[in-house]
N, C-alpha and C positions, 0 to 999 in steps of 0.2 A: 748815536747811530743804532745802538741796540734797542733804544726805546722806539725808534722809527720802525725797526724790523718787527717788533712785537706788538705794534699798534693794531688794534682790531680793525679789520676791514668792514665794509658796510654793504656787502653783497645782498644780504637779506632784505634791505630796504629797497633795493632795485626790484627784487622779486615782489615785494609788497606793492610797489607801483604797478607792476604788470597785473597782479591780481585785482587791484583796485580798478584798473582800467577795464578789466573784464566785467566786474560788478556794474560799472557804469554802462557798459554795452548791453548787459542783460536788460536793464531798465529802458535803455534807448529802444531796444527791439520790441519790448512788450508794451510800451506806452505809446509808441508811434501810431498804432491802429486806433487808439482812442481819439487822437486828434484828427485823424483822417476819416473817422467813422461817419460824420455828417455828409461828407462828399460821397463816400461809398454808398451810404444808404440812399441818397438821392439818385445816384447814377443807376443803381441796380433795383431801385424800388423796394428796398427792404423796410419792413416795419420794425417797431421797437422789439418785438419778441424775437424776430430773426436775428437782429443785431445782438441781443442778449445771448442767444444760443451760440453765435460765433465767438463772442467773448469768453463764454464759459467753457468752450472746447479746449482752449489753452489751459485753463485752470485745472480741469480734470486730468489732462495728460501730465501737467506739471506735478500734481500731487502723486499720481500713480507711479511716476518714474523717478521720484527722488531716491527711494531706497535702492532700486536697481542701479541707478547712476552712481550712488555711493559705493555699492559693491564693486562695480567696474573699476572705480578709482582705487579702491583698496587692492584689487587683484592685479591691475596692470600699471598703476601709477598715474599721477595727475598729468605728467608730461604728454603721454600719448592720448589719454582719454579726453582731457580737456581740449587738446588741439583738434581731435576728431569731432567732439560734440559741438564745439563752437562753430567749426566749419559746417557741420551738418545743419545746425539751426540757422546759420547765416544763409544757406541755400534755401531753407524753408521761408526765411524772411523775404528773400528776393522773389520766391515763388508766389508769395501773397499777391504780388502785382499781376500775376497771370491768372488768378482766379476768375471764373466766368459766371459764378452763381453762388447761391447760398451753400449748396453741398460742398463745392470745391473750397469755399472759404472755411467751412467747418473742418474739413479734412486737413487743409494746410495748417490751420492754427493748432489743431490737435498734434500734428507731426512736429510743429514748432515747439510745442510744450514738452514733448518727449525729450528733445535736445536740452532745453533749458533746465529740465528737472535734475540733471546731473551736475549742473554748474556749481552751485553753492556747496553741496557735499564734497565735490572734487577740490574746490578751493580750500575748504576746511581741512581736508586731508593734506594738502600742500602746506598749509600753515602749521599743521601738527609736526611735519617733518623739518620745517625750516626755522621755527621760532621756539625759544625756551618757554616754559609754562607761564612765567611771569610777564611775557610780552604778548601773549595770545589775545588777551582781552583788548589791548590797545589795537592790535591788528584787526580784530573783528570790528572795532569802532570805526577805524579808517575805511575799511572796505564797505561797510554798510552806509557810511556817509557818502562814499562814492556812488553807490547805487541810487541814493536819494538825489544826489546831484544830477545823475542821469535822467531821473524822472522830472527834475525841475527844468533842465535845459532842452528836453525833447520837444515840448509844444512849440516854442518859438522857432526852433530849427525846422520842425516839420512844416509849419506855416510858411516859412521862407522858401523851402523847397517846393511846396505845393503851388505857391503863387508864381514861381519862376519856371518850374519844369513840369508840374503836374503831380498828382498824388502817387502815381505808380513809381516815380523816381524816389520817393521817400523810402520805399522798400528796397529798391536797387542799391541806393547809397548806404543804407543801414546794413544790408547784407555784405557789401564790399568792405565796410569798416570791420565787421566781424571776421571776415576772411583774412584781412590783414593782421588782426590780432592773433588769429590762430597760427599763422606762419611765424609771427614774431615769438609767440610763446614756445613753439616747438624748437626754434633756433636758440632762444635765450634761456630757457628754463632747464633745470636738471632735477630729477626726483630727490637727489640727496645733495646737501650743501657741499660735501667734500668732492663732488664731481664738477663743481662750478669753478671757473677760473677767477671769479671775483671774490671768492671766500678764502681767506688765509687760515692758518692754524689757530690763531687767537680767536677769530670769530667762530670757527668750528667748535672750539672748546666752550665758548660762551653759549652756543646753541645747544650742544649735546651734553655738556658737562663732562667731568673726568672721574675715573674710578680711583680706588685707593692706590693703584700703581702709577697714577698720573697719566693713564691712557684715556683717549676720548671714548665715551660710552658708545656702544653700538646702536644703530638706529632701530626703532621699534617697528619692524616690518614683518608681516605674516605672509608666507607664500600661499596659504590657503585661508580664506576668510570663513570663519564659523560664527554665525550670529546667534547669540544666546537669547532667542526670542522670549522664552519663559522668564528668564531673569529680567529682561527689559520690561516686560509687561507687568511684572510684580513689583517693580521699583517705584516707590513713591516719588523719588526725585525725577524719574522719567515722566511720570504723569504730571507732575508740577510744571516741568519744562514744556510739555505738550500743551497744557492748558494755557500757560502764559503765551506761547507762540500762537495758539488759536485765537486768543484775545487780540494779539497784535495784528493778526490778519482780519479779525472781525471789524475793528474800528475803522480802518481804511475803507472797507466795503460799505459800512454805514454812511461814510462821507460820500462815497461814490454813488450810492443809492440816492442820497439827497441831491447831488449834482445832476443825476440822471433825471430825477423827477422835475427839477427846475428847468432843465434844458430840453427835456423831451427826447433825449438822445438814445436812451436805453430803457428797457423794461426793468423796473425795480425788482420784479419777481425773479428775473433771470440774473440780475446782478447779485442777488442774495444767494444764488446757488453755490457761490464760492465758499460759503460758510460750511457746507457739508464736507468739504475736503480739507479743512483746517488741520484736523488731527493727523491725517495721512501725511500732509506736508511737514508737520512738526516731527513726525517719526523719522522722516527722511533726513532730518538734520541731526541725527543721533551721534555721529562720529566726531570725536575730539581727542 
């Protein structure tokens, strides 16, 4: 009986499932337009350059708002911030269906990128609070695999929706999925493990560790976030991580350019614009 009482609960893995689901949705919402692009281009008479500008609008906003999104998550906690930004970008996803021309497409995609910019920094903050250091690499692997799964399943799903309901329903349905996740996250997640009903004392000790007196260590939370920009910019490790992440963003863009050239869907020049924001996006992923 005592062994059953002290057995570690598994609440943190439920939270990992929710975070992974969000990662999948981020790619569902950002990849869907690539599949719909030929239909949009034909309906509105957009050339390759125009479609390239529409695509790059998301990338610029995504890079610019990674750091502000991370700061918001540090200041107010992932529960509120992620719930709000996922709901916000879900509205922008649905609003894509209401665009009437090139300008409105660019504006909506830029506003959509603002919301998604805070997603991964916020999720990283949540993982820092919910997992011991030796489990965080595993959690990052699971969540990033979920995002790539989202990218893999999106094209066939989008084609199915387009052929049955029309291309605008792609964005309506994707937006609804994001709104549902936002509500679920707010109801099911808590910023601290000790506030969650699925976490017992044994799991909390595993997550946080105990001090010399046998008490659970306090969470590392700052009421005011002070970013040591000078220290960060002088850090060789930070530059190494930024360069690595820049390369990781560069390779998919190269493949995207090749596909664009072969299919005639997008201007390779504008597809390459995403390279210019790689360092900014990498800097936004600084918190751990």
